[in-house]
N, C-alpha and C positions, 0 to 999 in steps of 0.2 A: 608328749609335747610335739607341736608342729615344727616343721623344718625351720620356719622363719623364727620362731621363739628360741630354738637351739642356736641358730646363727647369732641372734642378739645376745644370748648368754655367753656364747663363746667369745664374742668381741668384748664384752664387759669384763670377762675373766682375763683376757689378754691385756686389756688396758690397765686393769688393777695390778697384774703381775709386773708389767713394764714400769708403772708408776713407782711400785714399791722397790723394784730392782734398781731403777735409776737413782731414786733419792738415796737408797742405802749405798749404792755403788759410789755416787758422788761424794757422800760423807767420808767413805773409807778411802776414796781416791785422794782426798785432801790429807788424811792421815798418812797414806802411803808415800805422797809427795814430801811431806815434812820429814818422815823417816829417811827416805832416800837422799834428800838434800842434806839431811844431817850427816849421813855417812860420807857423802861427797865432800862436805866441809869438815870432816873429822870431828863430829859432835854426835850426840845421841839422838836428838829430836825428842818428841813428846813420848814419855815412857812411864808416867806416874799414875794416870787415871785408869784403874783397872789392870788386869793382868796384861803385861807388855804394852800398856798404853791403849788397849783396844777400846776402852770406853771414852776416849778423848773426843770423838765426833758427837757423842751424846752431851758431854760437858759443853762443847762449843755451841750446840743447838740451844741448850738451856740459857747460856750466856746471851746469846743474840735475842732470844725470846724475852728476856728479862731486862735487857738494856733500854734506856730511855729512847723513845722514838722522836727524835728532834726533827722539826720542820722549819726551814728558814721563813722568816716573816714575810719576805717579799717573793717567795717562790710561787710559781703557778701550780696551785695545789692539785687540781684534777690530774694534770699531766705528770706531776711529780709522783702521784700515787700509782699511776698506770704504768709508768716506764719500767719499774723493776719486775713487775709481773710479765710484761711483754717480752722482756729479755729471757725470762725462764720459760714461758709457755712455748715460744717459738722453737726452743731446743727440744722441749718434750714432744711436740707435734711431729718433728722429723722422724721419730721412731716408729711412726705408724706403717712406714713402707719398708722397714728393715727386716729381711728374712733371717731368722736365727738358726733355722735348721730345715731339712726337708720335711714335707708333710708327715704327720703322725696319725694313726688310726685311733679314734676316740668316739664313743657312742656308736660304734659300727659304721663310722663314716671317716673319710679322709679330711683331716683338718690342717690347713696350711699354718706353719709357724710364723705368721706375719699378720698384723691387724688388717691390713688392706693391701693386697698385692696389685697396685696400680700398674697399668701398662704404660704410664708415663711417670713412673717413680723417680727417674733422674730429674725431670723438670720440676716435680713436686719438691724434692730436696733443694734444688737451686733456688726455687721460689721462696722457701722458708728461710734459707740462709740470707737472702736479700732482705727479708722482713726483720731479721735480728739487728740490722742496722738502726732501726727506729728506737729500740730500747736504749741504746747508747746515746743517740743524738738527742732524743727527747729528755732523757735523764740529765744530760749536761745543760740543755737549754732551760728546762723548768726550774733548775736549781737556783738561778739568778746569781751565779758566782762566776767570775772571770776564769778561775782555774777549771772549774767543771765545764764551762763553755768550751775552752781551748781543748780539753780532753775529749769532749763530744765531737767537735770539729775534726780533730785528728783522727778519732776512730771512725767517723764517717767517711773521710778520704781514704783511709787504709783499707777498710772492708770493701768499699766499692772497687778500688784498684785491684785488689787481690781476687775478688770474685770473677773478674774477667779471665784471669789466668786459670783459676780453678775450673770455671766452666769449659774453657777451651781444652783443658787437659782431659775432660771427660769425653770429648768428641771421639778420639780414637777408641775409647772403651765401648762407645755405643756402635761405632763402626765394626769393631771386631766381634761384638756379641750379636749384632743385628737386631737389638731390642732395647727399649727404654726401661723395661722391667728389671728390677733389681734381682729377682729370682732367676730370670733368664741369664743375666750377666754372670751370676755365680755359677750357674750350670755350664756356661760357656767356658769357664776356667778349669774344666776337668779334661786333662790331668795337669795342664801347665798354667799357673796364674799369670794374669796380665802384667804383673810387676816384672816378670822375666821376658815377656814378649814385647813390652813397650816400657823400658825403664825410664825413658825421658818423661812420658806422661806421669809415671808413678812419682818421680822426684819432684815434678812441678806441682802435682796435687798435694803431696806431703808438705812442701814448703808453703803452699797457699792455705792449707788447713791450719798450719801453725799460725799464720798471720790472721786467719779468720778467727781463731780462738784467742787471739791477743796474748800469745804465749812469748816469753823471751826466746829469740832476740827481737820480737815484734810487739813488745808491750808498750808501744808509743802512746796509746790512749791514756794509760795510767801514769807511767814515767814519774814515779813518786818523788824523785829528787828534783823534778822540774815543776810538777803540777800538783803537789801535795798528795793527792791520790787519783787525780784525773776526773773522769765524768762522774763518779760516785763520791766525790769529796764531801758533799753535804748530806749524804745518806747515813743513817745509823740504825742500830737494832735489826729487826728482821727484814727491813726494806733493803739494807745493805746485804743481808743474807741471801736475798733473792738474786741480786747481781752476782754474788759470790757463787751460789749454788748453780745458777745459770751457766757460768763460765765452766764449771767442771762437768755439768751435764752436756754442754756443748763439746767439750773435749772427748766425752764418751761417744757422742753421735758421730763426730768426725772421725774418731778411731774406728767406729763401726763402718763408716762409709769407705774408708781406706781398706778395711778388711773385705768388704763386699766388692768394691770395684778392682782391687788389685791383688789381694792376698788369697782369693779363692773362697771366701766366706767360710761356711762350715765344713768344706771339703778337707779331709785329712785321714790318715790311716789309724786303725786300732781304736782310738778314743771315740766316744760319742760325738756326733756332729756339733751339738750345742757347746760341748767343752772345748772343741777346736776354735768355734767362733769366738767365745769370750777369752780364750787364751791369746788369740791374735789381737783382740781389742786391747787387752792388758799389755801386750807387748808394744803396741803403738803408744799407748799411754806412758809407758816406761821411757820410750824414745823422747817424748815431749818433756818429761821430767828431767831426763838426762841433759837435754838441750838447755833447760832452764838453769841447771846447776853448772853449765860449762861455758856457755856463750855470752858475750856482752851484748848489751842493747845497741841496736843501730841508731844513727842519727836519723832525723826525720827525712832529710834530703836523700840520704842513702836508701832508706826504705822505699821511698817513691820511685827513685831511679831504678832500683832493682826490679820492682814490679812492672813498670811501664817500659823500660829499655831493655830488659833482659827476659823476664819470664814470659811476657806476652808475646814478643817475636819468636822465642823458642817454642812456645806452644803452637803458634800459627804454623811455623815450618814443620813441626811434628804432625800436625793434622794433615798437611799437604803430602808429606812423605808416607804416612800411614795409608791415606786414601790411595795414593798411586800404587803402593805395594799390594794392597787388597785387590785392586782392579787387575794388576799384573798376574796375581795368583789365581783369580777367578777366570782370567782370559786364557 
């Protein structure tokens, strides 16, 4: 085979593996969340379908696939159909630049464990996280429901607000690593992760990613006791399932980004690098689940004030201080 054919084959294999791992991981992350929340609330959680409840994700998938696919009579049907897919696809595409481990040797050549190691990987991630806003906004608007529309508008305002703080929190990471490539950022954290070198940026990014993934205490776009179910109120069947799966895939990609930017990626002793990477991602996912079982929802005004009046000023000050320290150290 030619080098070009091998490159194409390797990309297709990587994409297939990522797709399979993400969908399976998202399904079992739902199960893990239900079991952990059950323990936090002193109940069992799902434990009937299969051994220890391990077949519950399959039962949920069958239920979603066989439920009636209801479409409101006055909905904008083309946009109504596109919105759930847009929410899921943007989350999937972000994994193209995530490095899972150092390169491995395959077919007598060095193969990077990333689909595409872009030298602007940080900008690619920020761009896709911005596109995720459209799935929520369009889903809420196309449903022709006041509850869905309010949820979509809330989600639009929330995600745009917290994207600013998230982007600013990555500026110190780029300054310390000297690169926009995610692989270079991971290598720059050997032996000390950026979470220890710049804890302010780490905490701002962690809070912003929780808001970006619409997790409690930032689940204002859904707010089921106010908006029925928010922007996806009118969705049913597998269209609702795409929104649901997109949320958990998004939680995995944001956990991966926290791991890459601040926790040293695959770097760790004894265990294989890819094991370290996924262990760190699962640890971040557990923190998100723990927050959901512990914290109350913020009011909308508290949410916006916290983003604009606290996180963004703190991020700007941190950028200035980090830049000044780096100039002083190099001087």
